N, C-alpha and C positions, 0 to 999 in steps of 0.2 A: 733656742731649742737645740739640744745636744744631738750629736750624730746618731746615737743609738735610737733615739725617739724618732728622728727623721726617717730612719730605716724602717721603723714600725709603721709609720704613715705610708711609706712606699709599698710595703708588703700588704697592708690591709686593703689599699685601693686595688692593687693587682688582684687580690682574691675576690673583690666585689665587682669586677668588670662585667661578669654575666648579668648581675643585677642592674648595672648602669645601662646596658644595652636593652634589657627587658623593660625598664622604666621608660626609656626613650621610645621604643616601639609602641608601648601602650599610649603614650602621649601623642605620638604621630597619628594614631588611629582615630583620634577625635578631630574632626574637621573644623577647627576653631576659627573659622572666618567670622567677621563681625556678626553678632547675634546668635552664634552657635557655640558659645563657650561653656554652657552649663555642665555638660557631661564631664569635660576635663576638669573643671573646677570641683565638682563633687568627688571625682577620683582623688584629687590632691587633698581635699579636706579629709577624706577617709585615711589616706596615707599619713597625713600629719597627725591626726588624732591617735592613730595606732602607735605613733612614736612619741606620744606624750606632749604634744603641742595643744595649747588652747587656741581654738580656731574661730575666727570671725568671718562670716560669709554674708555679704549683703550686696544689693544692687545700688549703684551710684544714683544719687538724686540730682537730676539736671538743674532744677530750680535752685536748689541749695548751692550748687557750684556756681551758678550765675550770680548769686548774691555774694558769694565768697570772693569771686574774681570776675569783675564786670566784663572783661575781655573774652570770657569763655563763651563759646557758641555751641559746641557739641556736635557730634557727627550724626546723631539720631534724636528722636523725640523721647525715647524711653530706653532704659537699660534692663527692662524686664527680660529675664532669662539670660542675662549677661552679668553674673555676679563677680565681685572681687573676692579673693580669699587671702586672709592674712593669718598666719600661724605664729604663735609666740611660745617658745619654751624658756621659761624663766631659769636663770642661773642661780647658783647658790649665794651670790652676792660678792661684791668687791671687784667685779670685772667690768670690762667695757662691752657694750651691746653692739651687735653686728646685724645688719639687715642685708639680705640678698633679695633684690627686686628684679622680677622678670615678668614680661608680658606673655600672656597665654594666647592672645589673638594672633592670627597669621593673615598674610595677604592671600587672595585667591590663587589657586594653582595656575590659572591661565589656560591656554590651549593644551588639552590633555595629550594631543599627539606629539607635543614637544617633550613629553616625559617618557623615559624608558621603563618606568615602573608606575604603579598606582601611587599618586602623590600622598595618599593617606594610609598606605601600608608600608611600614618601615621595612626596607629591604637591605640586608647586609651583604655587600659584595666586597670581599677582601677587607681592606681597612676602612671602607666607606659605608656609612649608613645613610640611605637615601630616604627623603620624605619631606613634604612641605612643613616648614617650621622647625625642622630639627636644628638648623644652624641659628635661625632667628625666631625664637630662642628657647626651644623646648629642651635642648641639651642642658640648659641652665637648671631647670627644675629637676631633671634626672640626676645631674651631678650633685645638687643639694641633697636629694633623698639619699644618694649613695654616701655622701659625707655624714649624714645623720646615722646611717647604718654603721659606718665606720667608727663613729664615736662610741656606739654601743659595743661593738666588738673589742674596741680598745679599753673599754671601761672608763672612759673619760667623762668627768662631770665638769661642765663649764661653770665659771664664776659669773660671766656676763650673760645677758639674754641673747638668744638666737632667734632671728625673725625671718620668715619667708613671706614676701609679698608676691602673690600671683595676681597680676592686674589685667584688666581688659582695656581695650580702646587705645593702646599705644600707637597702633598703625593708623588710626583714624581720628586722633585728636588729643590723646593724653588724659582722658577723663578718669581712668582707673587710678593712676597714681595721685592725681589731684584729690580724688575722693578719699584715698587712704590718708593723705596728709591732713585733710579736714577732720578725719576721725582721730587725729592725734598721734598717729604712728610715726615715730622717728627713732634714730639710733645715734650712737657715737660715731658710727661709720657705716658705709654701705658699699656693696659691690653689685654692679649691674652687668651681668654677663652677656652683653650684646656681642655679636660676632665681630670683634675687632682684630682677629688674627693674632690674639695674645699681646696686643699693644695695650698698655694701661693709659687710658684717656682721662685726663683730669679736667678737660674743658669740653663742654657740650654746646654746639651752636643751637640757636633757636630756629624754628621753622614756622612760617605763617603763610597760609594759602590765601590768595586774593582773587577777586573778580573785578575786572575793569570794563566799564561800559563806555563806548565811544559813540557819540551821536553824529548823524549826518542829516541831509535833507533829500527826501526821495524825489525823483523826477524821471521822465521817460529817458531811456538810454539813447534815443536818437538825438536828444538835446541835453545830454548829460551835463554840459557846462552850466546849465541853469540850476542844477542841484549841487549838493555837497556830499561827496562820497565818504561814508564812514570808514570804508576800507583804506582810502588814502589818508584820512586823519589818523587811523589806527597805526599806520606806518610811522607817523610822527611820535605817537605814544611809544612804540617799540624802540625807536631811536632814543627817546628820553630815558627809558628804562636801561638801555644799554649804557648810556652815559652815566647814569646813576650807579650802575654796577661797577663801572671802571673807576669812578670817583671813590666809592666805598672800598674797593680793593686797595687803593693807594692809602687811604686814611686808616683803615681798620686792620693793618698788618698785625699778625699775631704769631709769635715764635712757634707755637704748637700746631699751626695750620700752614704747612709749607705749600699747599696746592696753589696753582697759578691763580685761580679765583676761588678763594675759600668760602665765600658767602654769596652764593650765586642768586641771580634773579632769573628764573626759568619760566617762560611762557609755554604752558603745556597744551592748551587747547585754544582754538579760535573759531568762532561761529559768526557769520554775518551774511547779509544779503538774502533776498527772497525770490529774485527773478533775474534771468540773464539780461533782459533789456530794461532793467530798473536800477536807478542809482540807489545803492544800499543806504538805508537810514540808521542802521545800528550794527555795531560789531561788539561782541562780548569775548573777552580774553580771560582765561583763568591760568593761574600759575603758582609758583612756589617762591617765597622770599626767604633767603637765608639771613640769619641774624647772628652777629658776633656775641660771644659770651661776655664781652665787655661793654655791651649796651643793653638797654631794656627793651622789652617788646613794645612798650608805648613809644619810646623815642625813635625806634627804628621805623615803626609804622608811620609816625608823623613825618619823618624824612621822606618816605615813599610818597605820601600824599602831597607834600610840598613840591616835590619834583614834578608831579603831574599838574598841579595847580599852576606852576610857573609857565606852562605852555601858553596860557592866555596872554603872557607878556609879549610873545612873538607872533602869535596867530590869533587875529580877532575872532575867528570862529569859536575858539575855546572860551572866549568871554561870553558869547551867546549860549554855548552848549558845553559847560565844563565837563571834564572827564569825571565819571562817577567811580568811586573806589569802595568796594565792599570786602570786608575781611570775613572769610568763610570759615567752615567748621574745623578745619585741621590746623592746630597750632601746637608747637612744643616749645617750652620756655628755654631760653639760654641759661647757662649756669657754669660756674667754675670753682674748682677746689684748688688748694695750694699744692703744687707738685711736690713739695717737700713735707706734706702732711704725714703724720705718724703712720697712717694706714697705708700710704704709698710706700713708705720705707719697709714696713712689714711685708707687703706683697713683693717688693723687689728682692728682699732677702730670700724668701721661699721660692720665688721664680728662679733665682740663681742656683739654689740648692737642687731643684728638680731638673732644670734644663742645662745647667752649666754655662748659661749666658747671662748677660746683663739685661734687665727688663727695659724695653723701650717705652718712653713716656711721650704721649702725643695728644692730639685733639681729635674728637670724633668727626668722622666724615659726614655724618648725618645726625639729625635731631634724635634725641632719646628722652626717656623719662628722667635722666640724670639732672636736667636743668630744673625741673620742678622740685626734685629732692634737695638740690643744693640751694635753690632760691627760696622756696616756700617752706620746705621741710626742715631747713636748717641742719641738714645731714651731710657732712663731708662724704663725697662719693668718688669712686673710680669706676669707669666703664671699661670692663676687661673680661674678655671671654674668647673661646675658641671659634673657629669658623670664618668663612669669607664668601659664602655663596647665598646670601640673603636675597629673596625676591626673584630668584631665577628658576628656570626649569631644571629638574634633576638636582634640586638642593640637597646637599649632603654635609655630613660632618666626618672628619677623619677620627676614627676611634682612638688612635694613638695620641692625637692632640687632645681629645676629650679626657683621656686618662691623665695626661700631664696637668690639664686644668683642674681636674678633681683632686689631684695630689696637692696642688698649690692652694686650692680653696680650703681643703681640710686643714692644712698647716696654718693658713691665715685665720680660720675660725678659732683654732686652739690657741694660737699665739695672741690674737687680738682680745678674745674673750677671757683668756686665762683659764687654768684648770686647777682643780683641787689636787693636792699632792697625794700620791698613792705609792705604796711599796711596789705594786705591780708595774708601775710606769717609771 
């Protein structure tokens, strides 16, 4: 891309910043926690149709997903009122297709008193736009719409197809992207604008939620030695999981995940016992299991189960009452793209042009829909977007960073998909 055209991209995005902010505020105003995505998706459908996209809007089918992928559990019994939206604008031919995948669902805002503003009213203060989901990841949808408007202002006709996937359920299980893959949506490359702080992540870890039940034998607390405390046995389970995490940290070293413990095992909740003077007969622990992009969901889960089954070799109680493991509704698949893929090189070139810096390549710190796209969708993807305040009170995006992202995204769209030559360009 020559310097003159790069300058046109810069100028057109500058001119469209009021629209980017307006789209962002509108999207924030929809409180799209799980089960309440309908309004925002209808808004996006209308916006895409007005811009010449053929739009598919449907509710994921849980039973079909279970048949497609036996490990799928699902975060709810029905997706009624929670539709996916996929818009496709066909190119003129001869170019590469590009998908932008973004989830429309957000986590709950939490305690309202922790917010300085209404979480679902986009409030602009200086360079920051506040609102639940703006960083994770409604700025992605707003930037995409802005880029489409920019293509119109520039008079650019793309050769390759341009696709927007606005999916549900990323925060609670990944059903939306899985459903889109089942419908056959794929592309030559994809950008997933999660809030990575503008780091291009080519590796996405997997995430699988678990529930572990530890049994004991109830007895009166005055003669507790006649019982078996599920709480004490649960302590052995915790130790076993800590040892498994340490072992996996040593074995699964990955150059794009420099964190001390890149694939954590986190116990998030513990429930057990029924009465202060009674030996507890059951403890239930739930948590999050991090999975390397270089292993499968199946093999990682098998390793987890084997580690807990091995407790019976050292403690006879676990022979009588084995630990029960249940894999619950939230999972995101691991996945990895080549850091030297052509899409990464294209993104790096335009990152350099816009920012004057080299693009950093890394691994995602959390699970994303990227794993499903890379693994099942056979779509090379980079997870790359502005922001760093996901899931916290007073979530915000810096408008200056969003502007840089929109310029990069527009340049990537044009470069990757290709454009018809025009005397005006």
